Steps between C-alpha positions, in 0.01 A plus 500: 500500500171309520486161333321515164258209483281398209167341593370301203121482493284274284156661523269566792328210675603155611328295228625688195768739624715588801378382841415834658574413866843369399577801281396748769690312773818512291446867417452592867806298604708679235368844589561431871868461416521807280537314170436685176231297321452483123182323395530294185265287290491369143287702258312195377144367504396286796475132417165481680260731681352326803187606688635504855156436649430185298856392426401447137637659179313792345458403133592778259631742764850630435738684731860617484753375756673835546175697518362264766830501692483880511209460744745362758776743403262797537560586135878532509621200301744425219499256213725214604665509157629852567703430814876451497675288760723797587192681634436237767681359801247218550171368366205334672209300358172466694295187433148453374385315190624788287853374556407168339251631243641839392871487591520137390266222389581268792129486594429328169821314414661425837866405481492540120415869536658801335570834668405841358809620303526828691475318833768256388726783382467679834571184700805401296637855506456530877664160547796593279542822702482300826208708623248347743151384407201414719211268411176459697235229484489328158744739331811286584401285201625789281845470654489122479427511128749772405791401724430127485539512123833678555609217733540746789320258737295772674396430859135602547188444707127517452448355850405133501262450206627171349370551145658841451817392681527206257462739204774727636734204530404374153592840354848480650438675830559370850190532713528539879201460731456786748238618746216733397678824601857389427736557209748307291824677408730410213814704566679382186220600261385795717143369531252526789157336502206461741169305479236766585160373377637170375388402850152529653593806709378851573645842412708524818703189411535629145633830632755331726639305206509816289691684775762228517535478123541876464754526782711221349481645147605841629782345703631354176502846339751610764279785622511468883289813540211302354495251789238552769623379836281325753207400276277204580753221445840413359495374140527124475746390234394164363764449232839646425 
């Protein structure tokens, strides 16, 4: 049976939603391995709407996180609040500012942030069920906040950015520096993370990190049929 993987989106576009290259790379890597994808997003207003040409907020414009995420999901998306942990074997979070503006308020409050209640419920339920979770780019701060507060000491990476690494450690996580296309694996907490666009890289590096993250997450589900043999490189495990 194909692994059932939830992909949690936070809008559409790097500055106010999911980073599209990261989301698509993860989706392709999952589809390549035959995973059954369920797209999820909170049915809430976006915190900001950013003009992606100017990088500036659009005053007065309002958008919905789930409606915008449906652009990436090609319309087939569910309200995050409606999903039960029994429906999923794993969950993956792409990065983008939506993860720290719409799924949490880390962009505004840093290590004092709070996490969207439905995101927190999903993470704690997956953790209690010992089901694997993947986090790309900036999204590991979600795991740091939720599991750090629970004193689970999650091992995570966002690459080598010192400010964000410090925040992860301050929230109770354990940050590990890795290369741009590498991953950090926390076997005990069933967490996998990769830097993606936390580095100044191009889409090919992002895709390689996504491939490694997906393969490791699917390995943790115990679905060997999901593993693609002989792809571009062997996953690098930075922490265990």
